[in-house]
N, C-alpha and C positions, 0 to 999 in steps of 0.2 A: 491565240490565233495569228497566224499572219498578218501584216500590214493590208495586204491586196484583201483578204477576206473581210476585214473591218471595214474597208473600205466601198467594197462591194454588197456588204449586208443589207443595206436597202433596195438596191435593185433586185436581191435575191429573193427578200421578203415578198418585194412585190411580184416578183416571178413565181413565189412560190403560191400566193393568194391567187394569182391569174389560174395555174394548174388546176387548185382545189375549186375554182368555180366552173371549170372547164368539163371536171370529172362529174361536178352534179349538174353537168349540162347546163348550168346557168352562163352561158356565151355571154360576157359584156360588150355593151353596143360600142359602135366605134367614136362616139363623142367621149363615153367613159373611161376608154382606152387614151383618149387625147389628154383627158383632165389628170390620169393618174402620170401621164409622160412629163405634162406641165409640172404638177407638183415633185416630181422626181428632181427632174431639172432645176426647178427652183432651189430644192435642197441643196443641191450640188454645188450650183452655182454662188448658192452663200456659203457653203462649206470653203470654196476654191477660194473666194474674196475675202472670208475671214481669215483664213489663215494666211493668204498674199498680204492684206492691209493689216494686219497684228504682228506677223511671225517673220515670215520670208522677208520683208521689207528691212525688217533688224537683224537679216542674215543669221538669222537662230538655225544653226545647224540640222538640228533634230528633226526640223518640223518639213525641212526640205522633202524628204519621202512623203510625208502625208500630202503635201502641197501637191505635187505632179502627180503621185495617184488619184488623187480628189478631180485634178484638171485632166487627165486621162480619162475619167468615168465622165464628168462635165462632157467632153468633147465627143463620146460614145451616146451620151443622152441627146444632146444636140442633135448627131446627123440621125440619130432612130425620129426625133422629136421632127425635122424637116422633111424626113421622106415620108414619115406619114402625113404630115400636113402641106407635102407638095401641090396635091390636085386642088386643096382649098385655095393656096397663095395664086394657082395659077386662075383658077378659077375668081379671084379678086382682080386681078387684070383683065381679065377675056370678058368679063359679064357686066352689068349693069348693075351699081349697088342697088340693094335690097333696102326698101325704107326701113328707118331705126324704130326699134320695137319700141310701144307705150312703156310708159314711165314706171307704169305698176309693174309692168313684167321684167323690169330692170332692177328691181331689189333685191331678189332672190342671188342672183348671181353675185351681186356686191357681198351679199353676205360672205358668197364663197370666196372672193376676191379676199376678203379680211382673213379666211383661214390660211389662204396660198400665203398672205400676208406675214402671217404669226409662223407659219412654219417656216418661212424665209428666215424670220428673225431667230427661230429656236437653232436650227440648223449654224446659222453664222454664229448664236453663241455657243453652241456647242464646239463649232474650231475652233472661238478665243478659247474656249477650258482648254482644248487639246494642246494649243499653243502654251498656255499657262503650266499645263501640265509637262510639256517637254521643251519648255524654254529655258532662259539662262539669265539670271541676271547676278548683279556684285552679291556677294557673300555679308553677312554682316561684319561687324567689326569684332575682331579677335580679339580675346582677352590678352593683355601684358602679366608677365610675372614680376614680382617686386624686383628684381634685379632688373628687369628691362626698362623701370620707369624711369630709370636715369641715364639711359643709355645714350650714346650721340645721337645727333638727327639723321643720321644716315640710315639707323634702323628704324626711325619713322617714315621713312622714304621706302624702304622696303615693305614694311607693314602695310602702307598707304597702296604702292604698287599691286603686291599679292592681294590685298582685299579686294581692287577694283579691276581685277583682270581675272579673279573666281568667278567661276559658274555657280548658280543655287537655282531653284525652285522658288525660292521666297517671295521673290520680286515679278511685276508686270512686265514693264516697259523699262529698259535699261537708259540711263540718263543719257544723252545724245554725248558722242565722242567727237573725235577730231573727224574733216574729211580727207581721208586717203587718197581720194581720187581712183585713177582707175587703175587698173594692172601694169606695172611696168615690163618692157620685156625679158624674156627669161634669162639672154646673154647680154653682157655689156656690149657695144659696140666696138669695133677693135677694127682699128688700123692697118693696112696690109704692109706700112713700112713701121722698119723694127722689129717685125714678127721671127721668132724663131721655131721650126718646126720640129718637134722631139720625136725621138726615136720610139718605135711600139713600145708599148710597156711588156713588163715580164723579162726584160733580156738584160738585166745587170747583174754586173759580176758580184757577187760579194766580198765587201772588203774596198772596194773601188770607188768612192763617191763621183761621178760622173753625170754627163747629162742623161745615159742612161738609166742610172739608178733615182736621179731626178725625177726622171720620164715615170718610171715606175712608183715611185712616190704620190705623186699629182695623182695619174690616172685611177689608182687603187683610191685615194681619197674623194675626189669628187668630179672624177671622168666619166663620159658618157659610155655606160656598157650595155647598151641596148634603145629601143622605141616601141613606142605602144602608139601607134597613129603618129600624131606629129609630137607627140610628148616624149622627149627624150629624158633616159632614164638614166638615176648614175649608179655611181658605186655605193653611197651611203644615202639612206633614207630622208625623207623632208615631209614634214605637214603639208598635207593638200598637193603635194607633187610641185611646190613652188621653190625650193631651190634658192634660198636668199644668200647662200654661200659664197663667197669670193676667194679665191686665193693669192697672195702676192710673195712671190721670192726676192732674197738680200741676199743674190750669189754674192761670197764674199773668197771661196777657193774651190769652184765647181770644174773639174776637168772637161772642158767644150765649153764653156760658156762665159762670155764677157763678166766681167764682175758689174753691178747694176744693180736695179729694183726691176723687177719682171713681175706682167700681171698674167696668170694662167687661165688659158683659153680655152675652157674645158670644150666647146664647141667644134677647135680648128686641132685641140688636142698640141696647143702650140704656147709658146711665150712672146708676150708682147711688149716692148721694152718701155719703162716708166721713167727713167731715169737712170744715165750711165755713168763707170765709173766709181771706182774704192769709195770714195766720200761719200756718194748717196747710198750707196749698198750698207754703210756705216753708220751711217744716221740712228737707223733704230735701236743700233747695238750700242749707241752711245747712250740710250734713256731706258736702258733694262736691268735688272739686278745682276746678270751674268758679267762677264764668266772667263777666266782666262782655262785655257786656252781660247784662241779665236776658234767660234765654230765654222763650219764648210760653209754654211747658209743660214738663213733665218728663214720662217715660213710665216708670216703677217695673214692670219685668219681676219675675214669683213663680212658682213651682214648689210644686201641692202634691205631695208627696213620694209619699204613700201610693197615688195614682193608678198609678203608675208602678211601684213597690217592692211592691206586693201581687203583681206577677206576676214582676217580674224582681231582685228582691232587690237582692243589693247591688250588681250593675249599675243598677239606677237612677239614680243620680246622672249616670254618665256619660248616659244617655239624656234626660234632661231637659235637658241642658245641649244636646244637639244639637238637640233639640228646640227650644229657644227660641232656638236660633242661624237656625235655619231663620227662626224667627219675626222675628226682627231684620233678618235680610236684606231680607225682603219688606217691613219698615217702612221701613228706608233707601229701596228702589227706589220704595216707594209716596209719600215723602216727596220724593224727586226731581220727580215730575209734578206736585207741588203747588207747586214753587220754596221746599220747605223744607229744611234743613239737619240731618241726625240725627248728634249728636255723642254719643258713648258714652264716659261716666264710668269710666275707668281705676279710680279712688279712690271709694269712697265707704262710708258707716257703715250697714253692715248695721244692727244693730242699733236704731239709730235712726230708721231709715227704715221697718224694722217696726216700730217702736213709733208712727209715724207712723199706718202705715194700721190700728192696731189688731190686728196678728198677733198672736197670743199663741202661746208655745210654739215646737217647730219642724215641725208640721202644716205648715205653709206659710212657705217662707224667701225671701227677696228675692236676687237674682240676677243684678240686671242696671239700671242706669239709665242714660236717654238725656235728654238734652236738644234741643229744638225748636226752632230759631230759622230763622226766616222769612229768606231770602236778602235782603231789602233790608235787614235789621239786624243782618247776618252780621258780627262782628269778622273783622279780619284772621286772628288765631289766638287760640283760647281762652286766656285767662290764668289761670293757675293762684291759689290764694286762699292767700296768704303766710302768713296766721296758722295754718295747721292743716299737721298733718304727720301720718303716716300709721304704724301698725303692727298686726301680727296679731292677731286677735281671740283672746282666752286662753278665752273661751266667750261663748256667748250666754244660753242657756238651759240648763238641764239638759232631756237630751233622750232618747227612748226609740229612738232610729235608726239605732245599732249604729255601722259604718263608714261610714254615709251621713252621719248627723249629725257626725261627728268630723272627715269629708273637707269638709264646709259652715261648721262652724268654723275650720278652719285656712285655708279661702281667703278669710274674712272680713276685715274692718279694721274697725279703731277708729280715728277722728280724734282727734288729741292734740293740745295747745298746740305748735306749733314743732315741730324735731327731723323725725321721719320714721322712714321706712328708711335703712337703711345704702346707700352706693353700689353700683351692681350693675354687673356688666360690662358693657363697652359694646355688644357685639353678642352677636346670636343666632349661629345657623349658618350658616355663608356658603351661599354657594349651589352646587350641583353642578358641579363643575369642567367644562371643555368640551373635547373629545378627538375625536378624528376619525373615532371610529368611531358620534358623534352623526348622529341623521338629521332634518337641516333640516325641518320642515313647513311645507306650503303657505302664503301669505301668509293670515292669517283675512281673511273675506269677514261684516261685517256682518249679520244681516237685520232688515229693519225689522219690527217689531211693534207693538201696543198694548200695553206692559208689565201694566197693569190685568187686561184681558182675559185675559193668559197666566197670570195669580195667579188669577183666577178659576176659568181651565178645569184649572190643575194637578191631577194625579192621580197615585197612584203606581199604575204597571203593572207588573205581576208574570210578566206571560206575553209574551212576544216573537216576532219573526216570524225564521225561519230566513235571515237576509239580513244581508249585510254590509252594512258602515256605507262610504260614501265616505270618505277619507281626509282632503278639505275639512272635513267636517262634522266630523270628532274635532278637525282643528286648529280650528275654531270656537269650540265648546266649550272646548278647554283656554285658549284667547286669552283668553273670557271669567272663566276661575277666575282668573286670574294681574291681569285688567284693573284698575286703580283707578279709584274710590274704593272701597277697602274700609271697613267700617263700624269691623272691630279692626285695628289698628297691628301686632300681634303676638300672641304667638311666631309664624312663620313655619311653615307646615305644610309638607312635601313631597307632592309628588302623586305616585305611580306609576301606569302604565295597566297591566291587563292586557286585553290585544287577544286576543279571538277568533277576531272576523271581521270585519278593517277590508280593503276593496280597498287593493291597493299597499303593505301592510304584514302581514311576516310575524309569525305567532302571535307571542306570548311577553309577556313582561313588560318595560317601559323606564318612567325616571323623566324625565319633565318639567322641562325647562331652561326658565325662564319668561325668563330674559334673549335666550336666543337663539332662544328659540319652537323647539327641535330635542326629541328624543328621543334619551335615553343608553339605552343597551342593558343589561339586567338579566339575563334569561334570554332570550335572542333563539330564534328557531325551535323553542319548544319550546309543542306544544300544552298548557294549564295548564286549559281545561276543567274537567275532573274534579278537579285539586289545588283550584279556584276554588270549586268546589260543596261538595267537603270541608272548606275551610276555613270558608266560610261556613255550619256547622251542616248541611249537605247540603240548602240550599234552593234552588230550580231557578232562582230568579229570576238569581241569579249565575252559574250554569253556562251558561242560554240565553242570556244577554245576549250581546251583538258585543262591549261593552267592558267591562271594571269599574274603577273608579277608586279606588283605595288609596288614604286619607291618615293621614300619619305626622307624627309629633312626634319632633324632635329633641329628645334628652334635654337637652343640654347647654342648649337656650331657656327650659329651667326656670330656669336662674340667671342670665337675662337680663333677667328681670322686676326693676323697682324694687321692687315689690309684694309680692316674694318668689314662691320655687317653686310653695307651693298655689295662690295667684292667677294664675299664669302658666298650671298646668292647667284652672283654671275658664275661662282665657281661650280654649284651644287647642281645648278642649271646643266653646263658642261659635264658634269660627270654622271647626271640621270641619262644624257644621249649618251656617253662613254658604254655605261653599265648596259642601256638598251642595244648597241652596236655588239655588247659581246654576246647578247644571248640571240642575234640574228644570226654571229659566225657559229658558234656553239651548236645552235641547232640546225646548221647548215652543214657541218659535219657529222652530225647524227641522222640524217635524213628526214629533219623535221622541219617543221615550217612557224615562221614568227610574224608579228606585225607590231610597230610601235604605236601608241594610242597617248595623244598631249590633250585629247577632248574629254575632260568629264566635271560631273558637280563635284566639287572639293570637298562640300560636307558629306556627300552620301561615300565620296571615296575613302574619306576619314572613318565613317561607321562602318564599313565595308569590314575592313581591317582593324577595325577595335581600337584605332588612335585617336588620338585627344587631340582636336586643331588647337587648342592653346600651347603644347607643347611641340606639335610635329608637324609640317606643311606635306601635303602629297603631290609629288612632283611631275609623277610618269606613270604611264599604263605600257604594259607588254604581254601581249597575249604568244601562245605557247601551244603547238598541237601539232598532228600530222596531217598534211594537205590534204583536202578532199581530190579525189582521182576525177 
């Protein structure tokens, strides 16, 4: 039953009882109606207050809908109550006050008052239970395997963060976190001095890396592609439309642009000077793991943590990295159209990059660095700089960001002379074993499309048509997710498919086997719409979609990254966003709609696809279906 009907159920029951009395020609007195209105109003007021005090005050996402619906019903009852009692109020102020009733006569109404208070307590308790049912809290500690027990402290930091940022119904109230303060501005203030206007996007000449090519890459990564009222929509999606990502360019050899460090001003589609000169531009390259020959430019991606943290708190680090993954995938795809190769730096020195960009403290953290090589002078393979080794960062700066700052520091690196990190295990999680129960998917058929137009038209769609998808469409989307080239080499993520409505495929949960392009049944023949919606904090977009993609990280992959578990965790979250953006682009090419979702109950998400939380962590949801007309 829809939320609105649940909220209005007491009013509807009261209306039905009134109608029944009228049919029996037992018209209630005005006093009885007044009492009925008062009891309903008291119940709704208590429910609204209960949701607000216990749950909305803690920013529990799935309770907001219940709170404002109860609030609207309360306002309706207040209006009816005041209208019904307007004459009594008027008389109170215009007529002499009547003598108080005898004490004995007041005893009976007192019992009715006790009944009203009991009803209010019941409504408040029901609202609190509703918040408990839909609220969130940190998950219980995750079990460690034997080989992880002696792992470096970075793994313990990853487990601590993942646990504290996980959602679960098991608790009542979360432990108080840090004070994130108010929402910052959506765009960084930019001075008029040192600003270079960029050409309109899409006019780049393939094979020539100049200001037009750079404009195309930046706009299709993080540029403004539309508006919805005061909200500026971007080329890449963002959790809560908060857009924490900022892009910087270290121009080394860009025709039409002076060498130096530049900030991309998305609001004005312009570059703003941060530092000039080749030395300033080359500073980040001196602390990265690449790359003779010299790239034409470097792109440094940062996140303004407070933009997401003021709403999502401890979970914001997950969101800003997934958001950035969407941005980076768009950048890679746009670069391909201009014959430019985007090389992701697995290792770079965050502290020195932040200093070069004149970033202070932890308000804005450097999260990714990419080198842009025109294909005409692309090396056969990126060559590591042998003089540099890498180790995990002990600290960047004193920070007030709690576990978000701790996780950012733990996943950061310092460049050191020689040495480096110890050797890592040779491989991450193997591909799932193929068995006889696997269902082979039809061969994928590529759909030709203008990828830049697809990026520009991309939107998150939250309403889907009640219509099954053809199996070949699902096959094409899954093939696009596994197709090379990917921006990030690892760690590999598992892709599970929760099928609600696909022609020729039974509902249930399946794991995609990319090598055989087949589906391995996990929970076959089970209608999982209700479970998927509940796991995603009762978001209808997950329950109404035809297909839900669930991306998971095998925990053993955290030990396979030579940069350490915390760095691997960062890469996994980035990769989840990259895969999510591939879903958007492939959906757009096929006339379908998609929506990325990062809010879910972690334990229920794992149960949804029959994943063992001790062995793999769910990182991301994405819904797919036909858009509602």
